[in-house]
C-alpha positions as CSV (number, residue, x, y, z in Angstrom):
1,M,8.6,-21.3,10.8
2,S,6.2,-19.3,12.8
3,I,7.4,-15.8,13.5
4,L,6.7,-16.3,17.2
5,K,9.2,-19.3,17.4
6,N,12.0,-17.4,15.7
7,K,14.6,-15.9,18.0
8,K,15.6,-13.3,15.4
9,E,12.1,-12.2,15.1
10,W,11.7,-11.9,18.9
11,G,14.8,-9.7,18.8
12,R,13.2,-7.6,16.1
13,F,10.0,-7.4,18.1
14,L,12.0,-6.2,21.2
15,K,13.7,-3.5,19.0
16,F,10.4,-2.6,17.6
17,M,9.1,-2.1,21.1
18,V,12.0,0.1,22.0
19,V,11.5,2.2,18.9
20,G,7.8,2.3,19.8
21,A,8.5,3.4,23.3
22,F,10.6,6.2,22.0
23,G,7.9,7.0,19.5
24,A,5.4,7.0,22.5
25,V,7.5,9.6,24.2
26,V,7.3,11.7,21.1
27,D,3.5,11.0,20.8
28,F,2.7,11.8,24.4
29,G,5.0,14.8,24.4
30,V,3.5,16.4,21.3
31,M,-0.1,15.5,22.4
32,N,0.5,17.1,25.8
33,L,2.2,20.1,24.3
34,L,-0.7,20.7,21.9
35,T,-3.5,20.1,24.4
36,R,-2.0,22.0,27.3
37,F,-0.3,25.0,25.7
38,F,-2.3,25.3,22.5
39,S,-5.7,24.2,23.9
40,M,-6.2,21.7,21.2
41,Q,-8.8,18.9,21.6
42,L,-7.4,15.3,22.0
43,V,-8.3,13.9,18.6
44,P,-6.6,16.5,16.4
45,A,-3.7,16.8,18.9
46,G,-3.4,13.1,19.0
47,T,-3.4,12.8,15.3
48,I,-0.6,15.3,14.9
49,S,1.4,13.7,17.6
50,F,0.8,10.3,15.9
51,V,2.3,11.6,12.6
52,C,5.4,12.9,14.5
53,A,5.8,9.5,16.2
54,V,5.4,7.6,12.9
55,C,8.2,9.7,11.3
56,S,10.5,9.0,14.2
57,N,9.6,5.3,14.2
58,F,10.1,4.8,10.5
59,I,13.7,6.2,10.7
60,W,14.6,4.0,13.7
61,N,12.9,0.9,12.3
62,R,14.6,1.2,8.9
63,Y,18.0,1.7,10.2
64,W,18.0,-0.2,13.5
65,T,15.2,-2.8,13.8
66,Y,15.3,-3.9,10.1
67,P,18.7,-2.7,8.7
68,D,18.6,-5.6,6.3
69,S,15.3,-4.3,4.9
70,R,16.8,-1.6,2.8
71,T,16.5,-3.4,-0.5
72,R,13.4,-1.3,-1.2
73,P,13.8,2.3,-2.1
74,L,13.4,4.7,0.9
75,T,10.3,6.5,-0.6
76,R,8.5,3.2,-1.4
77,Q,9.1,1.8,2.1
78,L,8.1,5.1,3.7
79,V,4.8,5.1,1.8
80,M,4.2,1.4,2.9
81,F,5.0,2.3,6.5
82,F,2.6,5.3,6.4
83,I,-0.2,3.2,4.8
84,V,0.1,0.6,7.7
85,N,0.2,3.5,10.2
86,T,-2.7,5.2,8.6
87,A,-4.7,2.1,9.3
88,G,-3.4,2.4,12.8
89,V,-5.0,5.8,13.0
90,A,-8.2,4.3,11.9
91,I,-8.0,2.0,14.8
92,R,-6.8,4.7,17.2
93,I,-9.2,7.5,16.6
94,P,-12.4,5.6,17.7
95,I,-10.5,4.5,20.8
96,L,-9.6,8.2,21.6
97,W,-13.1,9.3,20.9
98,G,-14.9,6.5,22.8
99,L,-12.7,5.9,25.8
100,E,-11.8,9.4,26.9
101,P,-15.3,10.5,28.1
102,P,-15.9,7.5,30.4
103,L,-12.4,7.7,31.8
104,L,-12.8,11.4,32.5
105,R,-16.0,10.6,34.4
106,V,-14.1,8.0,36.4
107,F,-11.2,10.3,37.2
108,E,-13.5,13.2,38.1
109,R,-14.9,11.0,40.9
110,M,-11.4,10.3,42.3
111,P,-9.1,12.6,44.1
112,D,-6.3,14.2,42.0
113,W,-3.4,11.8,41.6
114,F,-0.2,13.6,42.5
115,G,-1.7,16.9,41.6
116,L,-2.7,15.6,38.1
117,S,-6.1,16.7,36.8
118,A,-8.8,14.3,35.8
119,G,-8.6,15.6,32.2
120,F,-4.8,15.0,32.1
121,M,-5.3,11.4,33.5
122,A,-8.1,10.6,31.1
123,K,-6.3,11.9,28.1
124,N,-3.1,10.0,28.9
125,I,-4.6,6.7,29.9
126,T,-6.8,6.8,26.8
127,L,-3.7,7.5,24.6
128,A,-1.7,4.7,26.4
129,I,-4.4,2.2,25.7
130,A,-4.7,3.3,22.0
131,V,-0.8,3.2,21.6
132,G,-0.7,-0.4,23.0
133,I,-3.4,-1.7,20.6
134,V,-2.0,0.0,17.6
135,M,1.5,-1.1,18.4
136,L,0.5,-4.7,18.0
137,W,-1.2,-4.0,14.7
138,N,1.8,-2.0,13.4
139,F,4.3,-4.7,14.3
140,F,2.6,-7.5,12.5
141,A,1.4,-5.5,9.5
142,N,4.8,-3.9,9.0
143,R,6.7,-7.1,9.5
144,Y,4.6,-9.0,6.9
145,W,4.2,-6.2,4.4
146,T,6.6,-3.2,4.8
147,Y,9.6,-5.4,5.9
148,N,8.7,-8.6,4.2
149,D,11.9,-8.4,2.2
150,V,13.8,-9.4,5.3
151,D,14.3,-13.2,5.2
152,Q,13.8,-14.8,8.6
153,M,14.9,-18.2,7.3
154,K,18.3,-16.8,6.2
155,W,19.3,-16.1,9.8
156,E,17.9,-19.4,11.0
157,G,19.8,-21.4,8.3
158,T,23.1,-19.6,9.1
159,H,22.9,-20.1,12.8
160,G,21.2,-23.5,12.9
161,H,18.0,-22.4,14.6
């Protein structure tokens, strides 16, 4: 059965999105802290914030989204999760590099939004777009590799779906 037709998988996707939203708060918070108070550029700050979010997301996904996935040793599963998310960084970094400059030019031509600078808006919109794209990659790659020990058919057979 297709993952998109399975109610249990949709539930997992929703949990994954909640975990991802919390991870995004970590990601945005750390990125803004590093760029604003430590004057870091977006790419290094965004990379550090990404690693912080990945650590948070791994813990929440292992114990809440996929509690039945713990047949693998913690270390092995963490390595798998980090490999998928490292590929996510490879997707993310070009988005951060390529999208921030044109967005900055757009926001520099506009009046400040609620007192927020053009730089702040460009960095955060760029990061939001990158987070959305990478979230889709992460869900499907993790579901089919990191958490492929979770049997979607077991739930369907038990509940007649």
